[in-house]
Structure formats: C-alpha cells, structure tokens
N, C-alpha and C positions, 0 to 999 in steps of 0.2 A: 504494500500500500504506500509506504514512504517513497518507493521508487517512482510510482506514478505521480505523486505530488512533486517530486524533484524534477521529473520530466516536464510537467506542466509549467514549471518556472522558467523553462528555456524559451528564448525568443525565436529559435529556429522552428520551422515547420516539420516536426518529427512525427512520423507515423509509427506507432508502437503496435505490433501484432503479437498477441500472446497465444501460445499453444498450451493447452492444459496437460498434454502428455507428449511423449516421444512420437507416437504414431500420428498425432495431429500435426506436430511440427514437421515431420517428414512429408505429410500430405500437403502442407502449405508450400514447402520448398520444391516438391516435385510436380505440383499441379493437380494431384489427385484429390486434394481437399480444398481447392481454390478455383472452381469453375474451369479447370484445365489449364490455368495460367500459373506457372511456377513463380513464386516470389524470389527475388534476388536482393535480400537486404544488404545494407552496407556492413552490418555486423550482427552476429547472433549472440545473445546473452543466454547462457545455459545454466540451469540449476542441475546439480548432480542427482538430487533426491526428488524424484517425481513419482506420481502414481504409476504403477505398472512397470514398464521398462525404465531403467535409470538413464541418467545423462551419459554414462560411459557407453551404453548401447547406441545412443545417437552418434557419439564421436566415432565409434567403430564403423557405423553405416556411412557417415560423412567421409571417412578416410578412404572408403572404397568407391566413392563417387567423384570423378575428376571435376565436375562442375561445382558440387557442394564444397569440395576441399578448398576451393578458391575463396570462399566466404570466411572472413576472420571470425573466430569464436572466442568469446571471453566467458570463462566459467565464473559464476557467482555461487559460492557454496558456503555452508556452515562448517564443512569439513576442513580441519587443519591437518589431517593425516598426510604425512609426506608421501605415502604410497599413492593416495588419490592424486596429489599434485603431480608426481612423477608420471603416472599413467596418463593423465590429461595432456601433459607436455609431450609425451611420446606419441600421442594421437593427434598432434598438430594444433593444440590450443595456443592462441596468441598470448593470452594472459589468464592467470588464475587469481581470483580475488575472493577473500573471505567476505561474506555478506556483512555490510555495515550494520551496526546495532543502534545507530542514532542518526539524527538529522544531519549534523556536520559530516558524518561518514558518507551519507548518500550524496551530499553536495560535492564532496571530493570525488566520488565515483562518477558523477555526471561530468565533472570537469575532465576526467580521464577519457570519457567517451566522446567528447566534443569533436576530436579530429575525425571520427568515423562519420559524423553527420555533415562534415564539410567535404568539399571536393578533394579528391586525392587522399582518401583514407589510407593510413599506413598498411602495408602488407605484412604478413607474418615474417617473411624473409627479411624485410628491411628492419623490422622492429626487434627481432631476436636472433642473434647469431647462433649457429648450430651448437656451439659449445657453451652457451650461456646457461646460467642457473635459472630456474623458474623465478619469475618476478615475485617478490614477497609483498604482502600487504603491510603497510605501516601500522604501528600500534594505535594511531589516532583514528583509524577506521574502525577498530574494534575486533577483538578476537573472542 
C-alpha cells in the first residue's frame, strides 16, 4: 500500500500493472492475459513470496525467454537470506532490495526506480559487472 502512495507522489506518468501471482504476471508479459498484446514494461518489480508459484519460478521462466530476459527485474523481498539473494542474482536480477518498512524507505526506493521511468533505462549489463557482489540494501531502508 505504501508503494502505491509513493508512486502517486511522482510527477511522471507511471502506469503500474500489478499481477496477483506468477501465472498472471506471465500472462501479462506474454499476451495470454492481456487481450493478446504482451506488455513490455521498463522494469519488473518482483516479490519472492507470492501465492502459488514463488518469485524464483518466475525468474527461472524469464531466464528461458530471450524477450523477457531483456526486461530488468528488481526483487523486493522481506527475505534477507543470502541464499535467496545469490539465487536471484544468478537468475539475472538487476537489483535485490529488502522491502522498506517505513515511508522514508519507500521514498528512497522510488528514487532508485526513477531512471527506469525515464528514457534510456539502465540495462543489467551496464549496471552490474559480472563479478560484482549483489547490491545491498542500506540500513535506513529497513531490514
């Protein structure tokens, strides 16, 4: 809910599409759940813990699809487990962020997302060298 409020504070014209689960998200991206027209968002925000299939299953599906693999994914999760972070990064996630616990944390998250809403969104390759450690969430975002 705080995420929606933070988005509403943006001056950009942002279209936020929310999928309730992995299958619905895949349907939107492939066109099977969107009148046959696949969505091509500038960024996918993914929660690892969803009803039914989890976010990891989406990442595995995405990694096998050349078109979907081009869309940057930022994971927003409550999980601080290094195993989850490592697996996400191996599956091509651009960034892994711990879900903010407060309003200032959501404002900071929105500021990190602004480049994706502008032209020339950063690519995964440009943003993270292959030998880089996974990006960490700063303590002021909340763990």
